[in-house]
OpenMM code with the backbone's topology and positions (N, CA, C; nanometers):
from openmm import Vec3, app, unit

residues = "MET SER ASN ARG LEU SER PRO SER THR GLY SER MET LEU LEU THR LEU CYS PRO ARG CYS LEU SER PHE TYR ARG GLU HIS PRO ASP GLU TYR GLN ILE LYS ARG ILE SER PRO TRP ASP GLY PRO LYS SER SER CYS THR LYS CYS ASN TRP PHE GLY TYR ASP TYR LEU ILE VAL GLU LYS GLU ARG PRO".split()
positions = [
    Vec3(0.7541, -0.1409, -0.8381),
    Vec3(0.6588, 0.0184, -0.8420),
    Vec3(0.7289, 0.0868, -0.7302),
    Vec3(0.7474, 0.2389, -0.7544),
    Vec3(0.7934, 0.3192, -0.6675),
    Vec3(0.6881, 0.3809, -0.5637),
    Vec3(0.7201, 0.4260, -0.4908),
    Vec3(0.6292, 0.5319, -0.3906),
    Vec3(0.5442, 0.6393, -0.4446),
    Vec3(0.4811, 0.6294, -0.4799),
    Vec3(0.3983, 0.7293, -0.5197),
    Vec3(0.2689, 0.8298, -0.4623),
    Vec3(0.3347, 0.9368, -0.4032),
    Vec3(0.2374, 1.0518, -0.3196),
    Vec3(0.1391, 1.0966, -0.3713),
    Vec3(0.0104, 1.1328, -0.3849),
    Vec3(-0.0319, 1.1884, -0.4282),
    Vec3(-0.1292, 1.3181, -0.3062),
    Vec3(-0.0259, 1.4422, -0.3454),
    Vec3(-0.0501, 1.5415, -0.2206),
    Vec3(-0.2189, 1.5930, -0.2230),
    Vec3(-0.2879, 1.5789, -0.3156),
    Vec3(-0.3836, 1.6558, -0.3256),
    Vec3(-0.4701, 1.5567, -0.2125),
    Vec3(-0.4966, 1.3920, -0.2772),
    Vec3(-0.5917, 1.2985, -0.1568),
    Vec3(-0.5346, 1.2284, -0.0677),
    Vec3(-0.3780, 1.2375, -0.0332),
    Vec3(-0.3005, 1.1817, 0.0578),
    Vec3(-0.3136, 0.9995, 0.0254),
    Vec3(-0.2745, 0.9987, -0.1137),
    Vec3(-0.3138, 0.8483, -0.1337),
    Vec3(-0.1462, 0.8103, -0.1793),
    Vec3(-0.1078, 0.6924, -0.1340),
    Vec3(0.0271, 0.6133, -0.1969),
    Vec3(0.0016, 0.5050, -0.2603),
    Vec3(0.0596, 0.4967, -0.3714),
    Vec3(0.0687, 0.3827, -0.4561),
    Vec3(0.1820, 0.2990, -0.4387),
    Vec3(0.1964, 0.1946, -0.3355),
    Vec3(0.3205, 0.0991, -0.2879),
    Vec3(0.3074, -0.0756, -0.3283),
    Vec3(0.4128, -0.0714, -0.3628),
    Vec3(0.4031, -0.2230, -0.3366),
    Vec3(0.4632, -0.2983, -0.2092),
    Vec3(0.3630, -0.3473, -0.1390),
    Vec3(0.3993, -0.4377, 0.0071),
    Vec3(0.3820, -0.5643, -0.0165),
    Vec3(0.4957, -0.6031, 0.0983),
    Vec3(0.4958, -0.7460, 0.1045),
    Vec3(0.4099, -0.7589, 0.2567),
    Vec3(0.3513, -0.9143, 0.3037),
    Vec3(0.2647, -0.9217, 0.3924),
    Vec3(0.3228, -0.8311, 0.5289),
    Vec3(0.4257, -0.8259, 0.5639),
    Vec3(0.4776, -0.7922, 0.6961),
    Vec3(0.4799, -0.6289, 0.6884),
    Vec3(0.4830, -0.5732, 0.5549),
    Vec3(0.4857, -0.4193, 0.5498),
    Vec3(0.3388, -0.3845, 0.5427),
    Vec3(0.2705, -0.4900, 0.4783),
    Vec3(0.1145, -0.4353, 0.4563),
    Vec3(0.0313, -0.4509, 0.6055),
    Vec3(0.0904, -0.5002, 0.6737),
    Vec3(0.0208, -0.5549, 0.7868),
    Vec3(0.0166, -0.4026, 0.9144),
    Vec3(0.1495, -0.3342, 0.8951),
    Vec3(0.1059, -0.1918, 0.9593),
    Vec3(-0.0023, -0.1357, 0.9095),
    Vec3(-0.0462, -0.1172, 0.7894),
    Vec3(-0.1700, -0.0465, 0.7464),
    Vec3(-0.2619, -0.0795, 0.7687),
    Vec3(-0.3140, -0.1996, 0.7989),
    Vec3(-0.4178, -0.2935, 0.8285),
    Vec3(-0.4407, -0.2807, 0.9811),
    Vec3(-0.3314, -0.2726, 1.0473),
    Vec3(-0.3709, -0.2600, 1.1720),
    Vec3(-0.3814, -0.1398, 1.2191),
    Vec3(-0.4163, -0.0437, 1.1662),
    Vec3(-0.4259, 0.1258, 1.1899),
    Vec3(-0.5606, 0.1528, 1.0816),
    Vec3(-0.6448, 0.0531, 1.0929),
    Vec3(-0.7964, 0.0708, 0.9672),
    Vec3(-0.8653, 0.2120, 1.0250),
    Vec3(-0.8486, 0.2649, 1.1362),
    Vec3(-0.9214, 0.4390, 1.1300),
    Vec3(-0.8054, 0.5328, 1.0704),
    Vec3(-0.6991, 0.4860, 1.0407),
    Vec3(-0.6144, 0.5717, 0.9720),
    Vec3(-0.5811, 0.5496, 0.7721),
    Vec3(-0.5727, 0.4312, 0.7282),
    Vec3(-0.5895, 0.4106, 0.6196),
    Vec3(-0.6587, 0.3061, 0.5567),
    Vec3(-0.7022, 0.3163, 0.4395),
    Vec3(-0.7986, 0.2513, 0.3663),
    Vec3(-0.6960, 0.1917, 0.2450),
    Vec3(-0.7102, 0.0624, 0.2410),
    Vec3(-0.6309, -0.0244, 0.1469),
    Vec3(-0.7424, -0.0477, 0.0443),
    Vec3(-0.6309, -0.0678, -0.0640),
    Vec3(-0.6810, -0.1664, -0.2045),
    Vec3(-0.5970, -0.2115, -0.3093),
    Vec3(-0.6440, -0.3136, -0.2960),
    Vec3(-0.4874, -0.4139, -0.4004),
    Vec3(-0.5452, -0.3576, -0.5327),
    Vec3(-0.4221, -0.3186, -0.6156),
    Vec3(-0.4356, -0.2923, -0.7452),
    Vec3(-0.4027, -0.3869, -0.8449),
    Vec3(-0.3105, -0.5007, -0.8073),
    Vec3(-0.2570, -0.6112, -0.8999),
    Vec3(-0.3410, -0.7087, -0.9009),
    Vec3(-0.3708, -0.7975, -0.9911),
    Vec3(-0.3895, -0.9037, -1.0020),
    Vec3(-0.3987, -0.9786, -0.8513),
    Vec3(-0.5282, -1.0673, -0.8191),
    Vec3(-0.4862, -1.2054, -0.7631),
    Vec3(-0.3672, -1.3191, -0.7921),
    Vec3(-0.3866, -1.3046, -0.9192),
    Vec3(-0.2832, -1.4216, -0.9683),
    Vec3(-0.1641, -1.3510, -1.0623),
    Vec3(-0.1486, -1.2091, -1.0316),
    Vec3(-0.0246, -1.1588, -1.0936),
    Vec3(0.1157, -1.1613, -1.0220),
    Vec3(0.1566, -1.1017, -1.0888),
    Vec3(0.3345, -1.1502, -1.0326),
    Vec3(0.3670, -1.0359, -0.8821),
    Vec3(0.4527, -1.1380, -0.8220),
    Vec3(0.4776, -1.0023, -0.7497),
    Vec3(0.5967, -0.9217, -0.7852),
    Vec3(0.5950, -0.8167, -0.6802),
    Vec3(0.6912, -0.7266, -0.7128),
    Vec3(0.7991, -0.7119, -0.5856),
    Vec3(0.8962, -0.6496, -0.5904),
    Vec3(0.9714, -0.5981, -0.4887),
    Vec3(0.9187, -0.5061, -0.3891),
    Vec3(0.9283, -0.5165, -0.2486),
    Vec3(0.8128, -0.4388, -0.1643),
    Vec3(0.9076, -0.2922, -0.1888),
    Vec3(0.8349, -0.2089, -0.1848),
    Vec3(0.8682, -0.0566, -0.1551),
    Vec3(0.9443, -0.0122, -0.0225),
    Vec3(0.8975, -0.0797, 0.0727),
    Vec3(0.9955, -0.0527, 0.2370),
    Vec3(1.0779, -0.1763, 0.2387),
    Vec3(1.0694, -0.3064, 0.2311),
    Vec3(1.2149, -0.3842, 0.2816),
    Vec3(1.2573, -0.4701, 0.1253),
    Vec3(1.2160, -0.4560, 0.0311),
    Vec3(1.2677, -0.5288, -0.0658),
    Vec3(1.2488, -0.6793, -0.0941),
    Vec3(1.0912, -0.7428, -0.0003),
    Vec3(1.0610, -0.8569, -0.0187),
    Vec3(0.9505, -0.8312, -0.1212),
    Vec3(0.8922, -0.9405, -0.1296),
    Vec3(0.8085, -0.9714, -0.2397),
    Vec3(0.6695, -0.9189, -0.2059),
    Vec3(0.5689, -0.8603, -0.3225),
    Vec3(0.4524, -0.7930, -0.2689),
    Vec3(0.3776, -0.7778, -0.3664),
    Vec3(0.2576, -0.7188, -0.3482),
    Vec3(0.1875, -0.6799, -0.4624),
    Vec3(0.1504, -0.5175, -0.4383),
    Vec3(0.0932, -0.4636, -0.5418),
    Vec3(0.0837, -0.3216, -0.5451),
    Vec3(-0.0630, -0.2874, -0.4674),
    Vec3(-0.0777, -0.2028, -0.3773),
    Vec3(-0.1383, -0.1530, -0.3382),
    Vec3(-0.1834, -0.0250, -0.3591),
    Vec3(-0.3380, 0.0319, -0.3152),
    Vec3(-0.3521, 0.1877, -0.2902),
    Vec3(-0.3761, 0.2103, -0.1587),
    Vec3(-0.2910, 0.2860, -0.0902),
    Vec3(-0.3013, 0.3369, 0.0469),
    Vec3(-0.3551, 0.4711, 0.0719),
    Vec3(-0.5058, 0.4797, 0.1258),
    Vec3(-0.5148, 0.6486, 0.1210),
    Vec3(-0.5436, 0.6729, 0.2687),
    Vec3(-0.4725, 0.7964, 0.3028),
    Vec3(-0.4789, 0.8276, 0.4314),
    Vec3(-0.6094, 0.9023, 0.4641),
    Vec3(-0.7030, 0.8242, 0.5398),
    Vec3(-0.8312, 0.8700, 0.5735),
    Vec3(-0.8141, 1.0481, 0.6496),
    Vec3(-0.8779, 1.0974, 0.6609),
    Vec3(-0.9134, 1.2505, 0.7246),
    Vec3(-0.9375, 1.2651, 0.8388),
    Vec3(-0.9040, 1.2931, 0.9454),
    Vec3(-0.9302, 1.2914, 1.0878),
    Vec3(-1.0591, 1.4320, 1.0989),
    Vec3(-1.0959, 1.4051, 1.2100),
    Vec3(-1.2160, 1.4917, 1.2387),
    Vec3(-1.1607, 1.6130, 1.3184),
] * unit.nanometer
topology = app.Topology()
chain = topology.addChain("A")
for resn in residues:
    res = topology.addResidue(resn, chain)
    for name in ("N", "CA", "C"):
        topology.addAtom(name, app.Element.getBySymbol(name[0]), res)
């Protein structure tokens, strides 16, 4: 899966390994994370580092 950014919503569809996913989880005030691929689904190549991971929808939260 490639990095897909929706400019209108600030959302990205990314394949992330646990290591790269941890960046977004460490910033809960900035990002909302939703796993897209099924829990028992196959792993794909991480968008950031090419390890294996799952598909996630990452949404940037609006800042006040």
